[in-house]
N, C-alpha and C positions, 0 to 999 in steps of 0.2 A: 343817375345810374345808366351805364351803357348796356346795350343789348349784347348777349353772348354771340359769339361767332357761330355760323351755321355748322351743323354736324356734317362730317363727310358722308357722301351719298354712296350707297351700295349700288354698283353698276347693274346688278341683277334687278334692281327696283326701278330703274329709269323709265321703262315703258309704262309701268303701273303709275308712277308719279306723274308722268306727262299726261296719261289718260285722265287722271283725277283733275288736273288743272283744266283740261279741255272740257270735261263734263260739268265743271262748276261755272265756267265763264259763258254766260248766255249771249254776250255781245262782244266777240273778239274784234280786233281792228284788222281791216284788210288794207294792205298797201299795194298800190299799182303805180305805173309810170304814165304820166301824161306828157309826151315829148321828152323834155329833160327835167320835168318837175315831178317829184314824188307826190302821190295823193294818198291820204289815209282816211278811212271812214269805218265806223262800226257796222257790222253786219250781224245777221241772225241766221246761223246755219240751220238748214232744214233737215239735214241728216248727217250723221257721222258714222263711218265704217272704219274702225281702227284709226288710222291717221289720214284717211281719205275723207275730205270734207265737201259737203254739197251746200252751195249758197244760191238762194233765189235772187233773181234780178229782174228788173224791168228794162226792156229794150231801149227806152229813152233816157236811162240813167247814164251819167258820165262814165262810169266804169266800163260800160259796154264797149265804147270806142277804144278806151285805154287797153282793155284786155284783148280786143281784136288786133290792135297794133303791136302789143307786147304781152303775151299770156303769162309771163313770169310774175308771180305774186308772192306775198308773204302774209300770213295770218299771225297775229300776236295775241296770245291768251294770257290772262293774269287772274289768279284766284285771290280770295280775301286775305291770304297771308303773304301776298306779293310774290308768290312763286310764278315763274313765267315759262311759257312754251312758245317757241317761234317755229312755225311750220313754213318752210320755203318750198315752193313748188310751181307747177304749171296749171293754169286754169283752162279747162276745155268745156265746150258746150255739151251737156248731156244729151245724147241722142237715143239712148236705150228707152224705148216706149214703156216697157214693163216696169223698169225702175222709176221712171217719171210718174207712172200711175201709182206706185207704192208711196212715193214721196208725197204725191197729191193727196192720197187717201189719209196719210198720217198727219196732214197739216190743215186743219179746219180754217185757219186764218187765211191761207192762200185761197181756199175754196170760196170763202166769204167775199174776198176782194176781187178775185180774178174770174170767178164763175165757172171756168172749165180749164183742164190742163192743156187744151188746144189754144188757149188765149194767145194771140200772136205777139203780145207784149212780154210774155213770160219766157225767161231764160233761166235754166238751172246750170250753174257752173259746178263741175266736178274738179276739185283741186287735189291733184296728185302730188304728194310730197317727194322731193329729192333729198331733203334734209329736215330733221326735227331736232331742235335743241331745247334743253331744259336748264333753267337756272333757279336755284333755291334762293329765297328772299335775301337780297343784298349780298349774296356770295361773290358777285362780280366775276363769276366764272360759269360759262356754259358747258354743259355736258352733251355730247352727241348721243342721241337716242337711236337705238337700232330700229331700222324700218322693217326688217323681215323677221 
């Protein structure tokens, strides 16, 4: 028996659908560029504000040099129904001390392993999207999700 084709998507529901996928995928994949070689790895966001995503990193990880050389990144999310969100944007180092403290307070795992938000190995990237796309399971068509 073949699976039915996906139902058409109501454009007014795209933001909600994309947020649902983001909320359910605890380990999206982060794509960076290493010279001319793409690199992909799972990450665990430490905060999500709409479509702005915050990812913790350690200074000695490979993605640190990759993002410093080219801050253009993409996050790929997928839920258990295979619906996808691709968030394309720019990663910047978080410098807002108040927001860093909020993120630190909300993340006991970081506290346990890093001791203090002033740990010199800690970097929090703020990924600001310039494009968000949503695809319903196997629809083979991406929908542009409004950012504003």
